[in-house]
C-alpha positions in Angstrom: -0.1 0.4 0.1 2.9 2.2 0.7 4.6 1.8 -2.8 0.7 2.3 -4.6 0.7 5.5 -2.4 4.3 6.9 -3.2 4.0 5.8 -6.9 0.4 7.9 -7.1 1.9 10.8 -5.5 4.9 10.6 -7.8 2.1 10.1 -10.9 0.2 13.3 -9.7 3.8 15.8 -9.1 4.7 14.3 -13.1 1.0 15.4 -13.9 1.0 18.6 -12.5 4.8 19.4 -13.7 3.8 18.9 -17.6 0.7 20.9 -17.2 -1.2 22.2 -20.1 -0.3 25.5 -21.0 -1.9 28.1 -23.4 -0.1 30.4 -25.8 -1.1 33.9 -26.2 -3.6 35.2 -29.1 -5.5 38.0 -30.6 -8.9 37.2 -31.8 -12.2 39.9 -32.7 -15.7 39.1 -30.9 -18.9 38.7 -32.7 -18.6 42.5 -32.3 -15.2 43.4 -34.1 -13.3 44.2 -30.2 -9.9 42.6 -30.4 -8.9 40.9 -27.4 -5.8 39.5 -26.0 -5.7 36.4 -23.9 -2.3 37.6 -22.4 -3.8 40.8 -21.4 -5.3 39.3 -18.8 -2.3 39.0 -16.9 -3.5 40.2 -13.7 -6.8 38.4 -13.2 -7.4 35.8 -10.8 -8.7 33.2 -13.7 -9.8 33.3 -17.3 -12.5 31.3 -18.1 -13.6 29.9 -21.5 -16.3 28.3 -22.7 -16.3 27.1 -26.6 -19.6 28.2 -28.8 -21.0 27.2 -31.5 -23.9 28.0 -33.3 -26.7 25.5 -33.6 -25.2 23.1 -30.5 -28.0 22.4 -27.9 -25.5 21.8 -25.3 -24.2 25.3 -25.3 -27.2 26.6 -26.0 -28.9 25.1 -22.8 -25.4 26.0 -21.3 -25.2 29.5 -21.3 -27.8 30.3 -18.5 -25.1 28.3 -16.2 -21.9 30.0 -17.8 -23.7 33.3 -16.9 -24.7 32.3 -13.4 -21.1 31.2 -13.4 -19.9 34.6 -14.5 -22.2 36.2 -11.7 -21.0 34.2 -9.3 -17.1 34.8 -9.1 -18.5 38.7 -10.3 -16.4 40.2 -7.1 -13.1 38.0 -7.7 -11.8 39.4 -11.0 -12.6 36.2 -12.9 -12.6 37.2 -17.0 -15.7 35.2 -18.4 -15.8 34.7 -22.6 -16.6 32.1 -24.9 -14.2 30.9 -28.2 -15.9 29.7 -31.5 -13.7 27.8 -33.8 -16.4 26.4 -36.0 -15.3 26.3 -40.1 -19.0 26.7 -40.8 -19.8 30.0 -38.6 -19.4 33.5 -39.3 -19.1 37.0 -37.4 -22.4 37.8 -38.5 -24.2 34.3 -38.0 -22.2 34.3 -34.4 -23.4 37.8 -33.3 -27.4 37.0 -34.0 -27.2 34.1 -32.3 -25.9 36.0 -29.3 -28.6 38.5 -29.6 -31.0 35.6 -30.3 -29.8 33.7 -26.5 -28.6 36.6 -24.9 -24.7 36.1 -24.5 -23.5 39.2 -23.3 -19.4 38.6 -23.5 -17.1 38.1 -25.8 -17.4 35.6 -27.9 -14.0 35.1 -30.2 -14.2 33.7 -33.7 -11.2 31.4 -34.6 -11.5 31.9 -38.3 -8.5 30.5 -39.2 -9.4 27.8 -36.0 -5.2 28.1 -35.7 -6.3 28.6 -31.8 -9.0 26.0 -31.6 -6.2 23.0 -33.3 -3.5 24.1 -30.7 -5.7 23.9 -27.4 -6.9 20.2 -28.9 -10.9 21.1 -29.4 -12.8 18.1 -29.9 -16.6 19.2 -28.9 -18.4 22.8 -27.9 -19.8 23.1 -24.6 -16.0 22.6 -23.0 -15.0 25.2 -20.7 -11.0 26.1 -19.9 -9.8 27.5 -16.7 -7.1 29.2 -16.9 -4.7 30.5 -14.6 -3.2 34.0 -15.8 0.0 33.5 -13.6 1.3 30.6 -15.4 -1.2 30.3 -18.3 -1.9 26.5 -17.3 -5.2 25.0 -18.1 -6.4 24.7 -14.4 -9.3 22.8 -15.9 -10.8 21.7 -19.1 -14.1 20.0 -19.6 -18.0 20.5 -19.0 -19.5 23.8 -17.2 -21.2 20.7 -15.0 -23.0 17.5 -14.8 -27.1 18.8 -15.4 -26.8 18.0 -19.3 -26.3 14.8 -21.4 -27.0 14.5 -24.7 -30.7 15.0 -25.6 -31.3 14.8 -21.7 -30.7 17.2 -18.7 -31.7 17.9 -15.3 -33.2 20.7 -13.5 -30.1 21.3 -11.4 -26.8 20.4 -11.7 -25.6 18.4 -9.0 -21.5 18.8 -9.6 -20.6 21.8 -10.6 -17.0 20.8 -12.2 -16.0 24.3 -13.3 -17.1 26.4 -10.5 -15.3 24.4 -8.1 -12.3 24.2 -10.5 -12.3 28.1 -10.2 -12.7 28.4 -6.2 -9.5 26.1 -6.1 -7.4 28.3 -8.3 -8.5 31.5 -6.2 -7.8 29.4 -3.2 -4.3 28.3 -4.3 -5.1 25.1 -4.2 -4.7 21.9 -6.8 -7.8 21.7 -8.9 -8.8 18.3 -7.5 -9.6 16.9 -11.5 -8.0 19.0 -14.0 -9.7 17.5 -16.9 -13.4 15.7 -18.1 -14.4 14.5 -21.2 -17.0 16.9 -22.4 -19.9 16.8 -24.2 -20.7 18.5 -27.3 -21.0 19.1 -30.7 -18.0 17.8 -32.6 -15.8 20.9 -34.2 -14.8 19.9 -38.0 -11.1 21.0 -38.0 -11.2 20.3 -41.4 -7.1 20.7 -41.9 -5.8 19.3 -38.5 -4.7 15.7 -40.2 -3.7 16.7 -43.3 -0.3 16.5 -44.2 1.8 19.8 -43.6 4.9 18.8 -43.9 4.3 18.2 -47.5 3.5 22.1 -47.7 6.2 23.3 -50.2 8.5 26.3 -49.2 10.0 26.8 -52.5 6.5 26.8 -54.1 4.0 28.1 -51.7 5.9 29.6 -48.1 8.9 31.4 -49.7 6.2 33.4 -52.2 3.8 34.0 -49.7 6.8 35.5 -47.8 7.7 37.7 -50.5 4.2 39.1 -51.3 3.5 40.5 -47.5 6.8 40.3 -45.8 10.1 40.6 -47.8 9.8 44.2 -48.8 10.3 45.2 -45.2 12.6 41.7 -43.6 15.4 42.6 -46.1 18.7 44.0 -46.1 18.5 47.7 -45.3 14.1 47.5 -44.9 12.1 47.8 -41.7 12.2 44.9 -40.2 15.2 43.7 -37.7 16.0 41.0 -40.0 16.3 39.9 -43.2 14.1 36.9 -44.9 17.1 36.1 -46.8 17.2 32.4 -47.0 15.4 29.2 -45.9 17.7 29.1 -42.9 16.9 32.5 -41.8 12.9 31.5 -42.1 13.5 28.3 -40.0 15.8 29.8 -37.5 13.0 32.5 -36.9 10.1 30.0 -37.8 8.7 29.8 -33.9 8.8 33.3 -33.7 6.4 34.0 -37.1 4.1 31.6 -35.9 3.8 33.8 -32.5 3.2 37.0 -34.3 0.7 36.0 -36.4 -1.3 34.6 -33.8 -1.2 37.8 -32.0 -1.7 39.4 -35.2 1.7 42.3 -34.6 2.5 40.7 -37.9 1.8 42.0 -40.9 1.4 45.1 -39.3 -1.9 45.8 -41.0 -4.4 46.4 -38.0 -8.1 47.2 -40.4 -10.3 44.7 -39.6 -10.6 42.6 -42.3 -14.1 42.2 -42.9 -14.8 46.0 -43.4 -13.7 47.6 -46.3 -11.3 46.7 -49.0 -8.0 48.7 -49.0 -5.0 49.4 -51.3 -2.1 47.4 -50.7 -3.5 45.5 -47.7 -0.8 43.8 -46.0 -3.1 41.4 -44.4 -2.6 37.6 -44.3 -5.5 36.2 -45.7 -7.4 33.3 -43.6 -5.8 30.7 -46.0 -2.2 32.0 -45.8 -2.4 32.6 -41.8 -3.3 28.9 -42.0 -0.9 27.2 -44.7 2.0 29.4 -42.7 1.1 28.5 -39.6 0.6 24.7 -40.2 4.0 24.8 -42.0 6.0 26.3 -39.1 4.1 23.6 -36.7 5.1 20.4 -39.3 8.4 21.6 -38.4 9.3 24.1 -41.1 10.4 21.1 -43.9 12.6 22.2 -46.6 11.1 20.1 -48.9 12.6 20.3 -52.6 13.1 22.9 -55.2 15.7 26.1 -55.2 15.1 28.7 -52.6 13.5 31.6 -53.7 14.5 33.7 -51.3 18.6 33.4 -51.9 17.7 35.3 -55.4 15.6 37.8 -54.1 16.2 41.4 -54.4 14.3 44.3 -53.3 15.9 47.1 -54.8 16.9 50.0 -51.5 16.5 53.1 -54.2 16.4 56.5 -52.2 13.4 57.8 -54.2 10.6 55.1 -54.6 8.5 57.7 -56.6 11.5 58.4 -58.9 13.2 61.5 -58.9 11.5 63.8 -57.2 11.4 68.1 -58.9 11.9 68.9 -55.7 14.0 68.0 -53.0 13.7 69.6 -49.4 16.3 69.3 -47.0 15.5 69.2 -43.3 17.8 71.3 -40.7 19.9 68.5 -38.9 18.9 67.1 -35.5 21.4 66.0 -32.9 18.6 63.4 -30.9 19.9 61.9 -27.5 20.1 57.8 -26.5 17.6 59.0 -24.0 15.3 61.7 -22.4 12.8 63.7 -24.0 13.0 65.7 -27.7 10.7 68.7 -27.5 8.8 68.7 -31.2 10.7 70.5 -33.7 9.0 73.0 -35.9 11.8 74.1 -39.2 10.5 76.3 -42.1 12.6 76.5 -45.4 11.9 79.4 -47.6 10.1 78.4 -50.9 13.0 78.6 -53.1 10.2 78.3 -56.5 9.1 81.7 -58.4 6.0 80.3 -59.7 3.4 78.2 -58.6 3.4 74.6 -58.7 0.5 71.8 -58.4 2.4 69.2 -56.5 1.0 65.3 -57.1 2.7 64.0 -54.6 5.3 63.4 -51.7 7.8 61.3 -50.3 9.8 61.4 -46.6 12.8 59.9 -46.5 13.7 59.7 -42.8 17.4 60.2 -41.7 17.5 57.4 -38.9 14.2 55.5 -39.0 14.5 54.1 -35.4 13.8 57.7 -33.9 12.2 59.8 -36.3 8.5 58.6 -35.0 6.4 60.8 -37.7 7.3 63.9 -40.0 4.0 66.6 -41.1 4.8 68.3 -43.7 3.0 71.4 -45.9 3.5 75.3 -47.3 2.1 78.1 -45.7 1.5 81.5 -47.9 4.1 84.2 -47.8 0.3 86.6 -46.0 0.0 83.9 -43.5 0.2 85.8 -39.7 3.6 85.3 -38.0 1.9 83.0 -35.1 0.9 80.3 -37.4 3.8 80.5 -39.0 5.5 79.2 -35.7 2.6 76.8 -35.0 3.6 74.6 -37.3 0.3 74.5 -38.8 -0.5 74.3 -42.7 -2.6 76.5 -45.2 -1.7 73.2 -47.3 -1.1 69.7 -46.2 1.2 67.7 -48.7 2.4 64.2 -46.9 2.5 62.5 -42.9 5.0 60.5 -42.8 5.5 57.5 -39.9 6.4 53.9 -40.6 4.4 52.3 -43.3 3.5 56.0 -44.7 6.6 57.0 -46.2 4.6 57.9 -49.3 1.6 59.8 -50.9 0.6 59.8 -53.8 -2.7 61.8 -54.6 -5.4 60.7 -56.5 -5.3 60.9 -60.4 -6.7 64.1 -61.5 -5.7 65.9 -57.9 -3.3 68.2 -56.9 -2.2 70.9 -53.8 -1.3 74.2 -55.1 2.0 75.9 -53.9 2.0 79.5 -54.7 5.4 81.4 -55.5 6.7 82.8 -52.3 5.9 81.8 -48.7 7.3 78.4 -46.8 7.8 74.9 -46.6 7.4 74.3 -42.5 6.8 70.8 -40.9 6.6 69.1 -37.7 9.1 66.8 -36.1 8.5 63.7 -33.8 12.0 62.3 -32.4 12.0 59.5 -30.0 15.5 58.1 -28.5 16.5 54.8 -28.7 19.6 54.1 -26.4 22.1 55.3 -28.8 23.3 59.2 -29.9 22.3 59.3 -33.5 22.1 62.6 -36.4 18.7 62.8 -38.2 18.8 64.5 -41.3 15.9 63.9 -43.2 14.7 64.9 -46.6 11.1 65.1 -48.3 10.5 64.7 -52.0 8.1 66.7 -54.1 6.7 65.4 -57.5 4.6 68.3 -59.7 2.0 68.0 -62.3 2.8 69.3 -66.0 -0.2 70.6 -66.0 -2.8 72.1 -63.8 -5.1 69.6 -62.7 -8.8 69.3 -62.5 -9.4 69.0 -58.9 -8.3 70.0 -55.3 -6.6 67.3 -53.3 -8.0 68.3 -49.8 -7.2 67.1 -46.5 -8.4 67.5 -42.7 -9.2 66.1 -39.5 -11.5 65.1 -37.0 -10.2 65.7 -33.5 -11.0 66.5 -30.2 -8.7 69.1 -28.0 -10.5 68.7 -25.0 -10.2 64.6 -24.4 -9.7 64.0 -20.4 -8.7 60.1 -20.4 -9.7 59.2 -16.7 -7.0 57.5 -14.7 -7.2 53.8 -14.4 -9.7 53.6 -16.8 -9.2 50.0 -19.2 -11.6 51.4 -22.4 -12.4 55.0 -22.4 -14.0 56.3 -25.8 -13.9 60.1 -26.9 -15.5 60.9 -30.4 -15.7 63.4 -33.0 -17.3 64.1 -36.1 -16.5 66.1 -39.4 -20.0 67.3 -41.4 -19.9 67.5 -45.1 -21.5 70.9 -46.7 -21.9 69.0 -50.0 -21.0 65.8 -51.8 -17.3 64.3 -52.2 -15.6 61.3 -52.2 -13.7 60.3 -49.9 -10.1 59.1 -51.0 -8.5 57.9 -46.8 -8.4 57.5 -43.4 -5.7 57.5 -40.7 -6.5 57.2 -37.4 -4.1 58.5 -34.7 -3.7 58.3 -30.8 -0.6 57.6 -28.8 0.7 55.2 -26.3 -2.8 54.6 -24.4 -5.1 54.3 -27.9 -6.5 50.7 -28.4 -8.9 50.9 -31.4 -9.7 53.5 -33.9 -13.5 53.5 -35.6 -14.8 55.9 -38.4 -18.3 55.8 -39.5 -20.8 57.9 -41.9 -23.7 59.4 -40.4 -25.9 60.1 -43.3 -28.6 62.3 -43.4 -31.0 59.9 -43.4 -30.4 58.5 -40.2 -28.5 55.6 -41.5 -25.1 54.8 -40.1 -22.0 52.9 -41.8 -18.6 51.8 -40.1 -16.0 52.1 -42.9 -12.7 51.4 -40.8 -12.2 49.8 -37.6 -8.7 49.5 -36.1 -9.7 47.2 -33.3 -6.1 46.3 -32.5 -4.5 49.7 -33.0 -0.7 49.9 -32.9 1.1 53.2 -32.4 4.1 52.0 -33.4 2.9 51.9 -37.0 0.7 54.4 -38.7 -1.3 53.5 -41.6 -3.0 55.6 -44.0 -5.9 53.2 -45.0 -7.0 54.0 -48.6 -10.5 52.8 -50.4 -9.9 51.0 -53.7 -12.8 52.5 -54.8 -13.2 56.2 -52.9 -16.5 56.4 -50.6 -19.4 58.1 -51.8 -20.3 61.3 -49.2 -23.4 62.6 -49.7 -24.1 66.7 -48.5 -24.6 66.2 -44.3 -23.0 63.1 -43.8 -21.3 63.3 -40.9 -18.0 61.4 -40.5 -17.6 60.4 -37.2 -14.8 59.6 -35.2 -14.1 57.1 -32.0 -10.8 56.4 -29.8 -10.3 54.2 -27.8 -8.1 54.4 -24.6 -6.7 52.2 -22.3 -5.7 53.8 -19.6 -4.8 51.2 -17.0 -2.4 49.0 -15.9 -2.7 46.4 -18.3 -1.6 48.0 -20.8 2.5 47.5 -20.7 2.7 51.2 -23.4 0.8 53.2 -20.1 3.2 55.8 -18.9 1.4 56.6 -15.9 -2.2 55.0 -15.2 -2.5 57.2 -12.4 -2.7 59.9 -14.4 -5.5 62.1 -16.5 -4.6 62.2 -19.7 -4.7 65.5 -21.2 -4.6 66.6 -25.4 -1.0 67.1 -25.8 1.7 66.9 -28.6 4.0 64.2 -26.3 3.3 60.7 -26.7 2.7 60.6 -22.6 -0.4 62.6 -23.5 -3.2 61.6 -26.1 -4.9 62.8 -29.0 -8.4 61.7 -30.7 -7.3 62.7 -34.3 -8.5 61.3 -37.3 -7.5 62.6 -41.0 -8.8 62.3 -43.7 -8.4 63.5 -48.0 -11.2 64.0 -50.0 -12.0 66.0 -53.1 -15.4 68.0 -53.3 -17.8 66.3 -56.7 -18.8 69.7 -57.9 -15.4 71.7 -57.4 -13.1 72.2 -60.6 -9.7 73.5 -59.8 -11.0 76.5 -61.9 -13.9 77.2 -59.9 -13.0 76.1 -56.0 -15.9 75.9 -53.6 -14.1 75.3 -50.6 -14.2 77.9 -47.6 -11.4 77.0 -45.3 -13.5 79.1 -42.6 -16.2 77.2 -42.9 -14.3 73.5 -42.5 -12.4 75.4 -39.0 -16.0 76.2 -37.5 -17.3 72.4 -39.2 -14.1 71.3 -37.1 -14.5 73.1 -34.1 -18.4 72.2 -34.1 -17.3 68.4 -34.5 -15.6 67.8 -30.8 -17.7 70.8 -29.0 -21.2 68.5 -29.5 -20.6 66.1 -26.9 -23.8 64.6 -27.8 -23.7 64.1 -31.2 -27.5 66.2 -31.6 -25.9 68.5 -34.5 -25.7 71.8 -32.4 -23.4 73.5 -29.5 -25.6 73.6 -26.1 -24.6 76.0 -23.6 -23.2 74.1 -21.5 -21.2 72.2 -24.4 -19.2 75.7 -24.7 -16.3 76.1 -22.9 -16.2 78.6 -20.0 -14.1 81.7 -22.4 -17.1 81.5 -25.4 -19.4 81.5 -22.3 -17.9 84.6 -21.6 -18.2 86.3 -24.3 -21.8 84.7 -24.9 -23.6 85.5 -22.2 -25.3 88.1 -23.7 -25.4 87.6 -27.5 -25.7 83.2 -27.5 -30.1 83.7 -27.9 -29.4 86.0 -31.0 -26.5 83.7 -32.4 -29.3 80.6 -31.9 -31.3 81.3 -35.0 -33.7 79.0 -34.9 -34.1 78.8 -31.3 -33.2 75.0 -31.0 -31.6 75.7 -27.8 -27.5 75.3 -29.6 -26.0 77.0 -31.7 -25.3 74.3 -34.9 -22.3 74.8 -38.2 -23.9 77.8 -39.7 -24.7 79.9 -36.8 -21.1 79.0 -35.1 -20.1 80.2 -38.2 -21.9 83.6 -39.0 -20.9 84.5 -34.9 -17.7 83.6 -35.7 -17.7 85.5 -38.9 -19.0 88.6 -36.8 -16.4 88.4 -34.1 -13.9 88.6 -36.3 -15.3 91.7 -38.1 -15.7 93.7 -34.8 -12.4 92.4 -33.7 -11.0 93.6 -37.4 -12.8 97.0 -36.3 -11.7 97.5 -32.5 -8.1 96.9 -33.6 
């Protein structure tokens, strides 16, 4: 008996030493929100039920699973579901959730890679995960209430609840695994011969298409995909960054919009690449296409510019804070030109966070000259946004005289460097048909509360005329985690036109529509950004701080740039009103309740002081607020009064 007890103890010890671990992943849920598993490292437990549409076991377990969540509501236990079904889509998962009252995230494993790695067999299985070690402390049925085609009124054994209680109490779970009842999941590729995937014919071409442009000598990537040996050595890392969607650096929701130069992997490409790696990254037969590949590192990817602007050289220290730089260069041209494209060549890519470039006219005020604000915006550079080729037939006019102005943001990287960046401009041979216009949905009044995991800020821009929308650029800083652009049309309909659920501050992408988006007059472009000002955000400088708007990265921005053309405008007959556009931008962030007008309480105190007697007069239609036109007329009168006073 002593020998049996000793043997049993050794068996249990070995079982504990080989606890099943769960690797990190990032998936979108039924609403398109991103969820990274290891984000929950500070939770007491993470509990995941495997969901599948139409499965009666799952449907009958939903009430019990929600009751389990309520039971541990005060214990910092995170609850979610995971759908790896081959046949389920986001839209049908959302419909199932609404029909059966599922009010928690259902992570959609559309590649099935996560479900495969978890060795899932059936739906309704519950995983209880220990975030301290990322061990699966328990996997099996929720309780004993259900069997196939039968169910008891109440459960007599509560397996998942007992496992959670043991985990919270620091006890070892008595039974770590039980067979689960549920609907079988068809992992269509699980038993295929992935070792037969061809490196030379499939994997190398895939990498050439999506990755090599950055992962080449002198490119943005930290290492070059120059041979099979390099790929094999980095294969585990490639698998990790694909599972967590860190690479390729393309963060738009694949279910919304169709974009030029889309860098994302398709479902099939992700499956093929990960399966090949999990099969041991076999070399197979054939030549190595990556050994002969050469990505030309030309200085000017759009060809030799018509004008090169040499920015001043700046010495960047190894550490510390570098104040924004606002250099100005006199316009050397003695005649007006129409710009059709621009390219930024950063001198030291590692330290150049972003560069904004534009021009100001000769008559621009000195105050504006020193503010880094442009009359004519040309390009915003960040890694991944090196060139801006304007839509065909459009341009930005630069008058003779005046100055080119810039905003430079540097981030020290641990070594002293000197940056000497350049910008190339490309001109039309003749006057284009239409103006290329750019503007921003912003809100400089944002305040992000401390210790808040998901705080939203919103603003909008209302189009006074029919337009074509060409691209969108969401921008925030260290705390920005997600961003969305919607069109609110005059008929009341709403459409999400870009969602970036996994925003990455290190990659400032421009998302350019394959086909420009038609904008009706009176439509609003509504921009929302979510911020994580909690300790769970690894990039958060200080979760105890209320974060305001600011240029430096430890402050924040709600900043959504967009470019457009007016349908009825030509360069021969301009219709754009810059002052009206500025007022539109102002109303778009002051109108906090998004009702189309700025009420008295929404006005900043500085404006309230000036309008104590005049608000009612300015409110011409007596609806209790100032709409864009009323605000515009008010500002025009005030400017005329200020000019008369001078």
